N, CA, C and O atoms as a Maestro MAE file, in Angstrom:
{
 s_m_m2io_version
 :::
 2.0.0
}

f_m_ct {
 s_m_title
 :::
 protein
 m_atom[332] {
  # First column is atom index #
  i_m_mmod_type
  r_m_x_coord
  r_m_y_coord
  r_m_z_coord
  i_m_residue_number
  s_m_chain_name
  s_m_pdb_residue_name
  s_m_pdb_atom_name
  i_m_atomic_number
  :::
  1 25 -7.832 35.062 -4.327 1 A "MET " " N  " 7
  2 3 -6.193 34.283 -5.399 1 A "MET " " CA " 6
  3 2 -5.567 33.107 -4.500 1 A "MET " " C  " 6
  4 15 -4.522 32.568 -4.863 1 A "MET " " O  " 8
  5 25 -6.241 32.707 -3.289 2 A "ARG " " N  " 7
  6 3 -5.455 32.250 -1.829 2 A "ARG " " CA " 6
  7 2 -7.041 30.983 -1.895 2 A "ARG " " C  " 6
  8 15 -7.134 30.194 -0.955 2 A "ARG " " O  " 8
  9 25 -7.607 30.958 -2.481 3 A "LYS " " N  " 7
  10 3 -8.880 30.169 -2.537 3 A "LYS " " CA " 6
  11 2 -8.678 29.243 -4.055 3 A "LYS " " C  " 6
  12 15 -9.145 28.108 -4.149 3 A "LYS " " O  " 8
  13 25 -8.016 29.825 -5.051 4 A "LEU " " N  " 7
  14 3 -8.220 29.250 -6.320 4 A "LEU " " CA " 6
  15 2 -6.444 28.367 -5.654 4 A "LEU " " C  " 6
  16 15 -6.220 27.366 -6.334 4 A "LEU " " O  " 8
  17 25 -5.440 28.592 -4.654 5 A "ILE " " N  " 7
  18 3 -4.639 28.031 -5.171 5 A "ILE " " CA " 6
  19 2 -5.167 27.103 -4.252 5 A "ILE " " C  " 6
  20 15 -4.875 25.994 -4.698 5 A "ILE " " O  " 8
  21 25 -6.012 26.944 -2.834 6 A "LEU " " N  " 7
  22 3 -6.350 25.787 -2.602 6 A "LEU " " CA " 6
  23 2 -7.010 24.774 -2.883 6 A "LEU " " C  " 6
  24 15 -6.888 23.650 -2.396 6 A "LEU " " O  " 8
  25 25 -8.090 25.305 -4.066 7 A "ALA " " N  " 7
  26 3 -8.760 24.397 -4.699 7 A "ALA " " CA " 6
  27 2 -7.502 23.683 -5.984 7 A "ALA " " C  " 6
  28 15 -7.347 22.592 -6.532 7 A "ALA " " O  " 8
  29 25 -6.879 24.898 -6.012 8 A "LEU " " N  " 7
  30 3 -6.051 23.660 -7.154 8 A "LEU " " CA " 6
  31 2 -4.640 22.482 -6.188 8 A "LEU " " C  " 6
  32 15 -4.111 21.464 -6.635 8 A "LEU " " O  " 8
  33 25 -4.364 23.285 -4.554 9 A "GLY " " N  " 7
  34 3 -3.681 21.618 -3.933 9 A "GLY " " CA " 6
  35 2 -4.440 21.062 -3.482 9 A "GLY " " C  " 6
  36 15 -3.965 20.425 -2.542 9 A "GLY " " O  " 8
  37 25 -5.982 20.818 -3.666 10 A "ALA " " N  " 7
  38 3 -6.427 20.204 -3.515 10 A "ALA " " CA " 6
  39 2 -6.909 19.005 -4.624 10 A "ALA " " C  " 6
  40 15 -6.920 17.780 -4.504 10 A "ALA " " O  " 8
  41 25 -7.214 19.690 -5.502 11 A "ALA " " N  " 7
  42 3 -7.557 18.837 -6.893 11 A "ALA " " CA " 6
  43 2 -6.218 18.452 -7.187 11 A "ALA " " C  " 6
  44 15 -6.096 18.342 -8.407 11 A "ALA " " O  " 8
  45 25 -5.040 18.173 -6.505 12 A "ALA " " N  " 7
  46 3 -3.995 17.950 -7.396 12 A "ALA " " CA " 6
  47 2 -3.701 16.854 -6.129 12 A "ALA " " C  " 6
  48 15 -3.014 15.893 -6.475 12 A "ALA " " O  " 8
  49 25 -4.275 16.881 -4.232 13 A "LEU " " N  " 7
  50 3 -3.878 15.744 -4.311 13 A "LEU " " CA " 6
  51 2 -4.886 14.448 -4.809 13 A "LEU " " C  " 6
  52 15 -4.550 13.289 -5.053 13 A "LEU " " O  " 8
  53 25 -6.448 15.165 -4.876 14 A "MET " " N  " 7
  54 3 -6.673 13.274 -5.327 14 A "MET " " CA " 6
  55 2 -6.048 13.320 -6.656 14 A "MET " " C  " 6
  56 15 -5.824 12.162 -7.007 14 A "MET " " O  " 8
  57 25 -5.776 13.933 -7.296 15 A "ALA " " N  " 7
  58 3 -5.281 13.347 -8.521 15 A "ALA " " CA " 6
  59 2 -4.257 12.736 -8.512 15 A "ALA " " C  " 6
  60 15 -3.911 12.028 -9.458 15 A "ALA " " O  " 8
  61 25 -3.312 12.952 -7.031 16 A "GLY " " N  " 7
  62 3 -2.202 11.433 -7.065 16 A "GLY " " CA " 6
  63 2 -2.760 10.370 -6.472 16 A "GLY " " C  " 6
  64 15 -2.165 9.304 -6.632 16 A "GLY " " O  " 8
  65 25 -4.003 10.367 -5.659 17 A "ALA " " N  " 7
  66 3 -4.372 9.438 -5.478 17 A "ALA " " CA " 6
  67 2 -5.330 8.863 -6.604 17 A "ALA " " C  " 6
  68 15 -5.859 7.756 -6.507 17 A "ALA " " O  " 8
  69 25 -5.460 9.510 -7.420 18 A "ALA " " N  " 7
  70 3 -4.980 8.248 -9.056 18 A "ALA " " CA " 6
  71 2 -4.310 7.582 -9.672 18 A "ALA " " C  " 6
  72 15 -4.549 7.039 -10.751 18 A "ALA " " O  " 8
  73 25 -3.381 7.557 -9.029 19 A "TRP " " N  " 7
  74 3 -2.333 7.077 -9.725 19 A "TRP " " CA " 6
  75 2 -2.084 6.179 -8.445 19 A "TRP " " C  " 6
  76 15 -0.906 6.179 -8.085 19 A "TRP " " O  " 8
  77 25 -2.737 5.603 -7.870 20 A "ALA " " N  " 7
  78 3 -2.642 4.437 -6.889 20 A "ALA " " CA " 6
  79 2 -3.480 3.120 -7.695 20 A "ALA " " C  " 6
  80 15 -4.543 2.989 -8.302 20 A "ALA " " O  " 8
  81 25 -2.757 2.580 -7.453 21 A "ALA " " N  " 7
  82 3 -2.880 0.728 -7.683 21 A "ALA " " CA " 6
  83 2 -2.894 -0.059 -6.795 21 A "ALA " " C  " 6
  84 15 -1.777 0.026 -6.284 21 A "ALA " " O  " 8
  85 25 -3.773 -1.181 -5.995 22 A "SER " " N  " 7
  86 3 -3.191 -1.755 -4.990 22 A "SER " " CA " 6
  87 2 -3.475 -3.281 -5.493 22 A "SER " " C  " 6
  88 15 -4.130 -3.456 -6.521 22 A "SER " " O  " 8
  89 25 -2.919 -4.481 -4.675 23 A "ALA " " N  " 7
  90 3 -3.220 -5.746 -4.615 23 A "ALA " " CA " 6
  91 2 -3.992 -5.947 -3.512 23 A "ALA " " C  " 6
  92 15 -3.693 -5.443 -2.429 23 A "ALA " " O  " 8
  93 25 -5.206 -6.811 -3.714 24 A "ASP " " N  " 7
  94 3 -5.402 -7.454 -2.213 24 A "ASP " " CA " 6
  95 2 -4.923 -8.842 -2.729 24 A "ASP " " C  " 6
  96 15 -4.543 -9.071 -3.877 24 A "ASP " " O  " 8
  97 25 -5.012 -9.879 -1.535 25 A "GLY " " N  " 7
  98 3 -4.823 -10.967 -0.749 25 A "GLY " " CA " 6
  99 2 -4.671 -11.152 0.449 25 A "GLY " " C  " 6
  100 15 -4.624 -10.371 1.400 25 A "GLY " " O  " 8
  101 25 -4.541 -12.985 0.312 26 A "VAL " " N  " 7
  102 3 -3.578 -13.374 1.565 26 A "VAL " " CA " 6
  103 2 -2.858 -13.635 1.688 26 A "VAL " " C  " 6
  104 15 -2.425 -14.497 0.923 26 A "VAL " " O  " 8
  105 25 -1.958 -13.095 2.869 27 A "VAL " " N  " 7
  106 3 -0.611 -13.032 3.342 27 A "VAL " " CA " 6
  107 2 -0.425 -14.307 3.290 27 A "VAL " " C  " 6
  108 15 -1.484 -14.916 3.447 27 A "VAL " " O  " 8
  109 25 1.048 -15.388 3.036 28 A "LYS " " N  " 7
  110 3 1.204 -16.538 2.609 28 A "LYS " " CA " 6
  111 2 2.825 -16.649 3.711 28 A "LYS " " C  " 6
  112 15 3.440 -17.628 4.134 28 A "LYS " " O  " 8
  113 25 3.049 -15.215 3.856 29 A "GLU " " N  " 7
  114 3 4.413 -15.188 5.015 29 A "GLU " " CA " 6
  115 2 4.807 -13.321 4.470 29 A "GLU " " C  " 6
  116 15 4.716 -12.504 3.554 29 A "GLU " " O  " 8
  117 25 5.287 -13.561 5.908 30 A "PHE " " N  " 7
  118 3 5.303 -12.367 6.533 30 A "PHE " " CA " 6
  119 2 6.999 -12.427 7.317 30 A "PHE " " C  " 6
  120 15 7.330 -13.062 8.319 30 A "PHE " " O  " 8
  121 25 7.876 -11.490 6.406 31 A "ASN " " N  " 7
  122 3 9.312 -11.790 6.976 31 A "ASN " " CA " 6
  123 2 9.208 -10.128 8.247 31 A "ASN " " C  " 6
  124 15 8.995 -9.089 7.622 31 A "ASN " " O  " 8
  125 25 9.324 -9.982 9.557 32 A "LYS " " N  " 7
  126 3 9.184 -9.195 10.435 32 A "LYS " " CA " 6
  127 2 10.323 -7.958 9.785 32 A "LYS " " C  " 6
  128 15 10.017 -6.833 9.390 32 A "LYS " " O  " 8
  129 25 11.887 -8.668 9.834 33 A "ASP " " N  " 7
  130 3 12.910 -8.414 9.102 33 A "ASP " " CA " 6
  131 2 13.345 -7.575 8.290 33 A "ASP " " C  " 6
  132 15 13.864 -6.462 8.368 33 A "ASP " " O  " 8
  133 25 13.061 -8.262 7.505 34 A "THR " " N  " 7
  134 3 13.109 -7.400 5.405 34 A "THR " " CA " 6
  135 2 12.141 -7.293 4.872 34 A "THR " " C  " 6
  136 15 11.864 -7.308 3.672 34 A "THR " " O  " 8
  137 25 11.274 -7.120 6.173 35 A "ARG " " N  " 7
  138 3 9.798 -6.282 5.714 35 A "ARG " " CA " 6
  139 2 8.963 -6.883 4.219 35 A "ARG " " C  " 6
  140 15 8.349 -6.126 3.468 35 A "ARG " " O  " 8
  141 25 9.094 -8.368 3.999 36 A "VAL " " N  " 7
  142 3 8.242 -8.256 3.116 36 A "VAL " " CA " 6
  143 2 7.217 -9.727 3.098 36 A "VAL " " C  " 6
  144 15 7.259 -10.875 3.540 36 A "VAL " " O  " 8
  145 25 6.365 -8.913 2.339 37 A "ILE " " N  " 7
  146 3 5.032 -9.406 1.871 37 A "ILE " " CA " 6
  147 2 5.015 -10.346 0.936 37 A "ILE " " C  " 6
  148 15 5.325 -9.943 -0.185 37 A "ILE " " O  " 8
  149 25 4.725 -11.587 1.048 38 A "THR " " N  " 7
  150 3 4.017 -12.962 0.137 38 A "THR " " CA " 6
  151 2 2.969 -13.237 0.893 38 A "THR " " C  " 6
  152 15 2.582 -13.526 2.025 38 A "THR " " O  " 8
  153 25 2.532 -12.930 -0.708 39 A "LEU " " N  " 7
  154 3 0.528 -13.374 -0.942 39 A "LEU " " CA " 6
  155 2 0.671 -14.319 -1.262 39 A "LEU " " C  " 6
  156 15 1.799 -14.794 -1.138 39 A "LEU " " O  " 8
  157 25 -0.693 -15.339 -2.017 40 A "GLU " " N  " 7
  158 3 -0.700 -16.391 -1.663 40 A "GLU " " CA " 6
  159 2 -0.362 -16.836 -3.666 40 A "GLU " " C  " 6
  160 15 0.144 -17.795 -4.248 40 A "GLU " " O  " 8
  161 25 -0.860 -15.777 -4.017 41 A "ASP " " N  " 7
  162 3 -0.038 -16.302 -5.611 41 A "ASP " " CA " 6
  163 2 0.862 -15.856 -5.841 41 A "ASP " " C  " 6
  164 15 1.187 -15.824 -7.028 41 A "ASP " " O  " 8
  165 25 1.813 -15.231 -4.748 42 A "GLY " " N  " 7
  166 3 3.357 -15.736 -5.378 42 A "GLY " " CA " 6
  167 2 3.758 -14.046 -5.240 42 A "GLY " " C  " 6
  168 15 4.822 -13.648 -4.766 42 A "GLY " " O  " 8
  169 25 2.653 -13.155 -5.767 43 A "LYS " " N  " 7
  170 3 3.998 -12.450 -5.530 43 A "LYS " " CA " 6
  171 2 3.842 -11.377 -4.327 43 A "LYS " " C  " 6
  172 15 2.927 -10.926 -3.639 43 A "LYS " " O  " 8
  173 25 5.484 -11.192 -4.477 44 A "THR " " N  " 7
  174 3 6.113 -10.103 -2.814 44 A "THR " " CA " 6
  175 2 6.230 -8.731 -2.929 44 A "THR " " C  " 6
  176 15 6.228 -8.142 -4.009 44 A "THR " " O  " 8
  177 25 6.312 -8.308 -2.056 45 A "TYR " " N  " 7
  178 3 6.756 -6.804 -1.582 45 A "TYR " " CA " 6
  179 2 7.036 -6.540 -0.835 45 A "TYR " " C  " 6
  180 15 6.618 -6.773 0.299 45 A "TYR " " O  " 8
  181 25 8.052 -5.809 -1.270 46 A "THR " " N  " 7
  182 3 9.202 -5.295 -0.052 46 A "THR " " CA " 6
  183 2 8.771 -4.293 0.694 46 A "THR " " C  " 6
  184 15 9.087 -3.304 0.033 46 A "THR " " O  " 8
  185 25 8.128 -3.845 1.878 47 A "VAL " " N  " 7
  186 3 7.505 -2.602 2.551 47 A "VAL " " CA " 6
  187 2 8.712 -2.229 3.196 47 A "VAL " " C  " 6
  188 15 9.418 -2.848 3.992 47 A "VAL " " O  " 8
  189 25 8.892 -0.181 2.296 48 A "PRO " " N  " 7
  190 3 9.928 0.624 2.350 48 A "PRO " " CA " 6
  191 2 9.543 0.410 4.283 48 A "PRO " " C  " 6
  192 15 8.708 -0.340 4.788 48 A "PRO " " O  " 8
  193 25 10.604 1.470 5.051 49 A "ALA " " N  " 7
  194 3 10.661 1.913 6.356 49 A "ALA " " CA " 6
  195 2 9.895 2.261 7.205 49 A "ALA " " C  " 6
  196 15 9.447 1.987 8.319 49 A "ALA " " O  " 8
  197 25 9.822 3.457 5.785 50 A "ASP " " N  " 7
  198 3 8.619 4.874 6.266 50 A "ASP " " CA " 6
  199 2 7.176 4.470 6.404 50 A "ASP " " C  " 6
  200 15 6.454 5.126 7.154 50 A "ASP " " O  " 8
  201 25 6.677 3.388 5.705 51 A "VAL " " N  " 7
  202 3 5.534 3.217 6.062 51 A "VAL " " CA " 6
  203 2 4.809 1.936 6.574 51 A "VAL " " C  " 6
  204 15 5.222 0.801 6.337 51 A "VAL " " O  " 8
  205 25 3.669 2.228 7.314 52 A "ALA " " N  " 7
  206 3 3.047 1.767 8.957 52 A "ALA " " CA " 6
  207 2 2.934 0.267 8.235 52 A "ALA " " C  " 6
  208 15 2.787 0.088 7.026 52 A "ALA " " O  " 8
  209 25 3.055 -0.954 9.440 53 A "LEU " " N  " 7
  210 3 2.604 -1.955 9.310 53 A "LEU " " CA " 6
  211 2 1.782 -2.118 9.697 53 A "LEU " " C  " 6
  212 15 1.525 -1.165 10.432 53 A "LEU " " O  " 8
  213 25 0.568 -3.251 9.722 54 A "PRO " " N  " 7
  214 3 -0.771 -3.508 10.796 54 A "PRO " " CA " 6
  215 2 0.824 -4.237 11.964 54 A "PRO " " C  " 6
  216 15 1.973 -4.613 11.733 54 A "PRO " " O  " 8
  217 25 -0.217 -4.068 13.398 55 A "ALA " " N  " 7
  218 3 0.541 -4.346 13.969 55 A "ALA " " CA " 6
  219 2 0.549 -6.136 14.530 55 A "ALA " " C  " 6
  220 15 1.315 -6.826 15.203 55 A "ALA " " O  " 8
  221 25 -1.306 -6.446 13.516 56 A "ASP " " N  " 7
  222 3 -0.452 -7.864 13.579 56 A "ASP " " CA " 6
  223 2 -1.041 -8.635 12.597 56 A "ASP " " C  " 6
  224 15 -1.922 -9.466 12.377 56 A "ASP " " O  " 8
  225 25 0.259 -7.678 11.879 57 A "LEU " " N  " 7
  226 3 -0.097 -8.764 10.072 57 A "LEU " " CA " 6
  227 2 0.900 -10.155 10.998 57 A "LEU " " C  " 6
  228 15 1.831 -10.352 11.778 57 A "LEU " " O  " 8
  229 25 -0.415 -10.973 9.983 58 A "ALA " " N  " 7
  230 3 0.391 -11.898 10.209 58 A "ALA " " CA " 6
  231 2 0.371 -13.025 8.966 58 A "ALA " " C  " 6
  232 15 -0.097 -12.600 7.910 58 A "ALA " " O  " 8
  233 25 0.729 -14.113 8.978 59 A "ALA " " N  " 7
  234 3 0.307 -15.344 7.727 59 A "ALA " " CA " 6
  235 2 -1.049 -16.003 7.790 59 A "ALA " " C  " 6
  236 15 -1.498 -16.882 8.525 59 A "ALA " " O  " 8
  237 25 -1.557 -15.313 6.800 60 A "GLY " " N  " 7
  238 3 -3.963 -15.897 6.664 60 A "GLY " " CA " 6
  239 2 -4.609 -14.276 6.430 60 A "GLY " " C  " 6
  240 15 -5.586 -13.999 5.735 60 A "GLY " " O  " 8
  241 25 -3.951 -13.535 7.043 61 A "MET " " N  " 7
  242 3 -4.855 -12.387 6.766 61 A "MET " " CA " 6
  243 2 -5.233 -11.751 5.668 61 A "MET " " C  " 6
  244 15 -4.315 -11.138 5.122 61 A "MET " " O  " 8
  245 25 -6.132 -11.694 5.225 62 A "LYS " " N  " 7
  246 3 -6.500 -11.278 4.369 62 A "LYS " " CA " 6
  247 2 -5.764 -9.025 3.802 62 A "LYS " " C  " 6
  248 15 -6.262 -8.279 4.645 62 A "LYS " " O  " 8
  249 25 -5.077 -8.368 2.981 63 A "VAL " " N  " 7
  250 3 -4.726 -7.773 2.723 63 A "VAL " " CA " 6
  251 2 -4.894 -6.529 1.613 63 A "VAL " " C  " 6
  252 15 -4.337 -6.896 0.579 63 A "VAL " " O  " 8
  253 25 -5.183 -5.848 1.535 64 A "SER " " N  " 7
  254 3 -4.776 -4.712 0.007 64 A "SER " " CA " 6
  255 2 -3.729 -3.788 0.715 64 A "SER " " C  " 6
  256 15 -3.634 -2.948 1.610 64 A "SER " " O  " 8
  257 25 -2.944 -4.509 -0.306 65 A "ILE " " N  " 7
  258 3 -1.237 -3.627 -0.478 65 A "ILE " " CA " 6
  259 2 -1.742 -2.260 -1.582 65 A "ILE " " C  " 6
  260 15 -2.640 -2.359 -2.418 65 A "ILE " " O  " 8
  261 25 -1.245 -1.519 -1.428 66 A "THR " " N  " 7
  262 3 -1.216 -0.430 -2.564 66 A "THR " " CA " 6
  263 2 0.319 0.292 -2.899 66 A "THR " " C  " 6
  264 15 0.877 0.841 -1.949 66 A "THR " " O  " 8
  265 25 0.727 0.293 -3.702 67 A "VAL " " N  " 7
  266 3 1.684 0.417 -4.580 67 A "VAL " " CA " 6
  267 2 1.774 1.919 -5.360 67 A "VAL " " C  " 6
  268 15 0.616 2.260 -5.118 67 A "VAL " " O  " 8
  269 25 2.192 2.768 -5.932 68 A "ALA " " N  " 7
  270 3 2.317 3.671 -6.820 68 A "ALA " " CA " 6
  271 2 2.475 2.908 -8.752 68 A "ALA " " C  " 6
  272 15 3.300 2.217 -9.350 68 A "ALA " " O  " 8
  273 25 1.183 3.555 -9.074 69 A "ASP " " N  " 7
  274 3 1.014 3.170 -10.689 69 A "ASP " " CA " 6
  275 2 2.225 3.516 -11.172 69 A "ASP " " C  " 6
  276 15 2.556 2.944 -12.210 69 A "ASP " " O  " 8
  277 25 2.846 4.161 -10.784 70 A "ASP " " N  " 7
  278 3 5.056 4.029 -11.809 70 A "ASP " " CA " 6
  279 2 5.300 3.166 -11.728 70 A "ASP " " C  " 6
  280 15 5.429 2.328 -12.621 70 A "ASP " " O  " 8
  281 25 5.502 3.032 -10.255 71 A "ASP " " N  " 7
  282 3 6.591 1.348 -10.317 71 A "ASP " " CA " 6
  283 2 5.494 1.265 -9.152 71 A "ASP " " C  " 6
  284 15 5.028 2.131 -8.411 71 A "ASP " " O  " 8
  285 25 5.239 -0.239 -9.290 72 A "ALA " " N  " 7
  286 3 4.301 -1.365 -8.970 72 A "ALA " " CA " 6
  287 2 5.497 -1.782 -7.798 72 A "ALA " " C  " 6
  288 15 5.166 -2.482 -6.841 72 A "ALA " " O  " 8
  289 25 6.429 -1.462 -7.899 73 A "THR " " N  " 7
  290 3 7.499 -2.511 -6.576 73 A "THR " " CA " 6
  291 2 7.605 -1.298 -5.416 73 A "THR " " C  " 6
  292 15 8.552 -1.329 -4.630 73 A "THR " " O  " 8
  293 25 6.460 -0.082 -5.325 74 A "LYS " " N  " 7
  294 3 6.853 0.756 -4.648 74 A "LYS " " CA " 6
  295 2 5.667 0.674 -3.454 74 A "LYS " " C  " 6
  296 15 4.850 1.477 -3.905 74 A "LYS " " O  " 8
  297 25 5.274 0.327 -2.586 75 A "VAL " " N  " 7
  298 3 5.037 0.316 -1.587 75 A "VAL " " CA " 6
  299 2 4.220 1.586 -0.810 75 A "VAL " " C  " 6
  300 15 5.002 2.396 -0.313 75 A "VAL " " O  " 8
  301 25 2.726 1.909 -0.611 76 A "THR " " N  " 7
  302 3 2.935 2.837 -0.324 76 A "THR " " CA " 6
  303 2 2.353 2.972 1.132 76 A "THR " " C  " 6
  304 15 2.594 3.698 2.097 76 A "THR " " O  " 8
  305 25 1.220 1.644 0.775 77 A "ALA " " N  " 7
  306 3 0.282 1.665 2.388 77 A "ALA " " CA " 6
  307 2 -0.189 -0.109 2.339 77 A "ALA " " C  " 6
  308 15 -0.266 -0.836 1.349 77 A "ALA " " O  " 8
  309 25 -0.389 -0.359 3.451 78 A "VAL " " N  " 7
  310 3 -0.822 -1.361 3.569 78 A "VAL " " CA " 6
  311 2 -1.609 -2.062 4.395 78 A "VAL " " C  " 6
  312 15 -0.800 -2.547 5.186 78 A "VAL " " O  " 8
  313 25 -2.861 -2.483 4.765 79 A "MET " " N  " 7
  314 3 -3.963 -2.411 5.081 79 A "MET " " CA " 6
  315 2 -4.868 -4.294 4.934 79 A "MET " " C  " 6
  316 15 -4.849 -5.184 4.084 79 A "MET " " O  " 8
  317 25 -5.520 -4.111 6.243 80 A "THR " " N  " 7
  318 3 -5.512 -5.466 6.635 80 A "THR " " CA " 6
  319 2 -7.591 -5.281 6.865 80 A "THR " " C  " 6
  320 15 -8.150 -4.217 7.132 80 A "THR " " O  " 8
  321 25 -8.311 -6.661 6.653 81 A "SER " " N  " 7
  322 3 -9.449 -6.611 5.736 81 A "SER " " CA " 6
  323 2 -10.147 -7.499 6.413 81 A "SER " " C  " 6
  324 15 -9.402 -8.436 6.126 81 A "SER " " O  " 8
  325 25 -10.975 -8.002 7.090 82 A "ALA " " N  " 7
  326 3 -11.761 -9.417 7.166 82 A "ALA " " CA " 6
  327 2 -11.955 -10.301 6.358 82 A "ALA " " C  " 6
  328 15 -12.006 -9.790 5.239 82 A "ALA " " O  " 8
  329 25 -12.071 -11.195 6.327 83 A "MET " " N  " 7
  330 3 -12.067 -12.656 5.874 83 A "MET " " CA " 6
  331 2 -13.797 -12.286 4.850 83 A "MET " " C  " 6
  332 15 -14.340 -13.187 4.212 83 A "MET " " O  " 8
  :::
 }
 m_bond[331] {
  # First column is bond index #
  i_m_from
  i_m_to
  i_m_order
  :::
  1 1 2 1
  2 2 3 1
  3 3 4 2
  4 3 5 1
  5 5 6 1
  6 6 7 1
  7 7 8 2
  8 7 9 1
  9 9 10 1
  10 10 11 1
  11 11 12 2
  12 11 13 1
  13 13 14 1
  14 14 15 1
  15 15 16 2
  16 15 17 1
  17 17 18 1
  18 18 19 1
  19 19 20 2
  20 19 21 1
  21 21 22 1
  22 22 23 1
  23 23 24 2
  24 23 25 1
  25 25 26 1
  26 26 27 1
  27 27 28 2
  28 27 29 1
  29 29 30 1
  30 30 31 1
  31 31 32 2
  32 31 33 1
  33 33 34 1
  34 34 35 1
  35 35 36 2
  36 35 37 1
  37 37 38 1
  38 38 39 1
  39 39 40 2
  40 39 41 1
  41 41 42 1
  42 42 43 1
  43 43 44 2
  44 43 45 1
  45 45 46 1
  46 46 47 1
  47 47 48 2
  48 47 49 1
  49 49 50 1
  50 50 51 1
  51 51 52 2
  52 51 53 1
  53 53 54 1
  54 54 55 1
  55 55 56 2
  56 55 57 1
  57 57 58 1
  58 58 59 1
  59 59 60 2
  60 59 61 1
  61 61 62 1
  62 62 63 1
  63 63 64 2
  64 63 65 1
  65 65 66 1
  66 66 67 1
  67 67 68 2
  68 67 69 1
  69 69 70 1
  70 70 71 1
  71 71 72 2
  72 71 73 1
  73 73 74 1
  74 74 75 1
  75 75 76 2
  76 75 77 1
  77 77 78 1
  78 78 79 1
  79 79 80 2
  80 79 81 1
  81 81 82 1
  82 82 83 1
  83 83 84 2
  84 83 85 1
  85 85 86 1
  86 86 87 1
  87 87 88 2
  88 87 89 1
  89 89 90 1
  90 90 91 1
  91 91 92 2
  92 91 93 1
  93 93 94 1
  94 94 95 1
  95 95 96 2
  96 95 97 1
  97 97 98 1
  98 98 99 1
  99 99 100 2
  100 99 101 1
  101 101 102 1
  102 102 103 1
  103 103 104 2
  104 103 105 1
  105 105 106 1
  106 106 107 1
  107 107 108 2
  108 107 109 1
  109 109 110 1
  110 110 111 1
  111 111 112 2
  112 111 113 1
  113 113 114 1
  114 114 115 1
  115 115 116 2
  116 115 117 1
  117 117 118 1
  118 118 119 1
  119 119 120 2
  120 119 121 1
  121 121 122 1
  122 122 123 1
  123 123 124 2
  124 123 125 1
  125 125 126 1
  126 126 127 1
  127 127 128 2
  128 127 129 1
  129 129 130 1
  130 130 131 1
  131 131 132 2
  132 131 133 1
  133 133 134 1
  134 134 135 1
  135 135 136 2
  136 135 137 1
  137 137 138 1
  138 138 139 1
  139 139 140 2
  140 139 141 1
  141 141 142 1
  142 142 143 1
  143 143 144 2
  144 143 145 1
  145 145 146 1
  146 146 147 1
  147 147 148 2
  148 147 149 1
  149 149 150 1
  150 150 151 1
  151 151 152 2
  152 151 153 1
  153 153 154 1
  154 154 155 1
  155 155 156 2
  156 155 157 1
  157 157 158 1
  158 158 159 1
  159 159 160 2
  160 159 161 1
  161 161 162 1
  162 162 163 1
  163 163 164 2
  164 163 165 1
  165 165 166 1
  166 166 167 1
  167 167 168 2
  168 167 169 1
  169 169 170 1
  170 170 171 1
  171 171 172 2
  172 171 173 1
  173 173 174 1
  174 174 175 1
  175 175 176 2
  176 175 177 1
  177 177 178 1
  178 178 179 1
  179 179 180 2
  180 179 181 1
  181 181 182 1
  182 182 183 1
  183 183 184 2
  184 183 185 1
  185 185 186 1
  186 186 187 1
  187 187 188 2
  188 187 189 1
  189 189 190 1
  190 190 191 1
  191 191 192 2
  192 191 193 1
  193 193 194 1
  194 194 195 1
  195 195 196 2
  196 195 197 1
  197 197 198 1
  198 198 199 1
  199 199 200 2
  200 199 201 1
  201 201 202 1
  202 202 203 1
  203 203 204 2
  204 203 205 1
  205 205 206 1
  206 206 207 1
  207 207 208 2
  208 207 209 1
  209 209 210 1
  210 210 211 1
  211 211 212 2
  212 211 213 1
  213 213 214 1
  214 214 215 1
  215 215 216 2
  216 215 217 1
  217 217 218 1
  218 218 219 1
  219 219 220 2
  220 219 221 1
  221 221 222 1
  222 222 223 1
  223 223 224 2
  224 223 225 1
  225 225 226 1
  226 226 227 1
  227 227 228 2
  228 227 229 1
  229 229 230 1
  230 230 231 1
  231 231 232 2
  232 231 233 1
  233 233 234 1
  234 234 235 1
  235 235 236 2
  236 235 237 1
  237 237 238 1
  238 238 239 1
  239 239 240 2
  240 239 241 1
  241 241 242 1
  242 242 243 1
  243 243 244 2
  244 243 245 1
  245 245 246 1
  246 246 247 1
  247 247 248 2
  248 247 249 1
  249 249 250 1
  250 250 251 1
  251 251 252 2
  252 251 253 1
  253 253 254 1
  254 254 255 1
  255 255 256 2
  256 255 257 1
  257 257 258 1
  258 258 259 1
  259 259 260 2
  260 259 261 1
  261 261 262 1
  262 262 263 1
  263 263 264 2
  264 263 265 1
  265 265 266 1
  266 266 267 1
  267 267 268 2
  268 267 269 1
  269 269 270 1
  270 270 271 1
  271 271 272 2
  272 271 273 1
  273 273 274 1
  274 274 275 1
  275 275 276 2
  276 275 277 1
  277 277 278 1
  278 278 279 1
  279 279 280 2
  280 279 281 1
  281 281 282 1
  282 282 283 1
  283 283 284 2
  284 283 285 1
  285 285 286 1
  286 286 287 1
  287 287 288 2
  288 287 289 1
  289 289 290 1
  290 290 291 1
  291 291 292 2
  292 291 293 1
  293 293 294 1
  294 294 295 1
  295 295 296 2
  296 295 297 1
  297 297 298 1
  298 298 299 1
  299 299 300 2
  300 299 301 1
  301 301 302 1
  302 302 303 1
  303 303 304 2
  304 303 305 1
  305 305 306 1
  306 306 307 1
  307 307 308 2
  308 307 309 1
  309 309 310 1
  310 310 311 1
  311 311 312 2
  312 311 313 1
  313 313 314 1
  314 314 315 1
  315 315 316 2
  316 315 317 1
  317 317 318 1
  318 318 319 1
  319 319 320 2
  320 319 321 1
  321 321 322 1
  322 322 323 1
  323 323 324 2
  324 323 325 1
  325 325 326 1
  326 326 327 1
  327 327 328 2
  328 327 329 1
  329 329 330 1
  330 330 331 1
  331 331 332 2
  :::
 }
}
């Protein structure tokens, strides 16, 4: 029974990851005070205080912003990547 519960829990976690979407782009502007990221395509994302931001986040960097599928305004992760 314990193995079944663990297996179902693991499956639920993996299914949760499937419910996330991401936006990739280049940072046009980043306001540290309001935690708002504006991409070059004009989209803006407000990052909640409980979501970690890369320490070196700045304009011109390529980022991947993960948002909840059911709420595209809810940022769940921000990662930088090489251009």
